[in-house]
N, C-alpha and C positions, 0 to 999 in steps of 0.2 A: 504493499500500500505507500504511494506517495503522497505524502504532507504538504509538500511544497516547500518546508523548511530544509533549510540546509543541514547536512549532518555534523556534529562537531568533530569528524576527525578528518585530519586533513593532511598533506604533504608539504615540506618544503624542501628544494631542488636546489643545491647550490651548483649552477653551470659554471664551468672553470676550464682554463687552458692547462696543458703541462706547465707553464711557467707559474701558474696560480693567478692570472688574472681574471675576475669573478665577472660575470654578466647581471647587470643590474635592469630592471625594467621599471619605468613609471607609471604608476597607476593613472588611470582616466579618470576617476572619481574622486582622487586625493592630490591636492597640489604639493608638488615637493615630497611625496611620498616613494622611495625607491627600494625596490625589494628583490628577491631571488624570486623564482617561480613557486608559486601556494596555489594550492585548491583542494577542496573538500572531495570526499568519496561522492559518485554519482548514488550509489545505492549500500546500503550497510554491507553489503557481500563481497562488495569491490575490493581486490586485494591491494594493497598499500603501493604495490612495485605499478599495476594496471593503471592507479590514479596517478603517479608520478610519470608514466610514460605517456598517458592523458594529456595531463596539465603541460608538461614541456610542449607537447605538440601544439595544442590549443594556444597557448601564449607566447611562442617563440618560432613555431614553426619547423621546431628541430624534431626529427624523428630519431627515436632511441629505443623503439621495440625490440621485441627478442629476435624479429629477422632482418634487422639493420646492422650497418657497420658500427654505429655507436653503441648497441645493446652491451657491449661488454665496460663500457665506460660508465653505465649507472650501478651506482655502488650503495647499497641499504648500509647505512652506518650502524644501524640496530639501536638508534636514539630516539628518544619523545621528549618532547617538551609538553607540559599542560600550562596552559595561559588561561586567564582571564580575556574574554572577548569584548575589544573597544566598545563601549556603551552605543555608540554611533551606528555600529553593525549588528547590535543584536536583535534586532527586528528580522532579520536573515534567518533567524533560528527560532525553534520551538521556546514558547514563553519562559518556561522553567530552565532553559539551558544558557548557563553563564559561562562556561569554560569548555576550551577546545584542547583537543591531544593532537599534536603535530608530529608528524614522523618524518626523521631527517634522511634526504639523500645527496649524494652527490654525482656530479655528470662531469666527466671531462671529456671536452670536445676538443678538434683541432682548432689551432689558430685561424682566424678566416670564417669560422663556421657562419653561413648566412643566417639572420635572424630576420622573421617575418613577424611582427607584431599583428596580435589582433586589436584592431582600434577602438572597438568597445570597451576593451580592457586596460591598455596601455597605449601611451603616447610617445614614448621615447625609450632609447635603450644606451647603455654605455659598458664597455669593459673597463673595469679599474683593479689595480693591485688588489690583493686580499685585503690588506689592511685598511686601504683608502677606502676599500666596498663595505667593510665593515661599519666605519666611520658615517658612511652616506646612509646606510639602512634606517629606514624608520623604526623597524620593530627591533626590540631587543633579542628576540629568539633568532631571529635573522642575521644581527650583527654577532652573536656568539656563534653561530655557525660558519660564517665567514671566519672568524678568528679561529675556528677548529681546522680549518681546512689543511694546514701544513701537517697538523698531527695526524690526520686521518691518511694524509697520502702518506706519511713517514711509517704509519702502521702498517702499509701494506693492503689496507681495504680499499686503494683506489687504484692498486697494480692492475 
């Protein structure tokens, strides 16, 4: 049964080059809100990896499904953040929902990977070194994910 409300389970995908330059996209509905790819599950049974693949494609035009060359670049960091949903966006969720669980992924892409934004969702993009990307992120959990990028790479999770 579809209620019309967003599911409070989402993904955050830090898209980056081998040199740890991070792709940030600017939200269309919030001025100066730069972020990585994010998005909620479409249905409760949707796997987080499926959500990540779908959201990356919807928001950037980058294909990273299992049958693509970038599939091995998508790595589940096996980490989750639970945070309070911004009051201005709670109307998108069922009335009793105030917290969201965000599952983290990294996606390594070659330098020069084309980005095609969905103009209803995002108006601009930029590639920044990971520390600068962290400083530019509106969301604290997104900034923290950018700062974790070198450790995730060194840990072999992004091999």
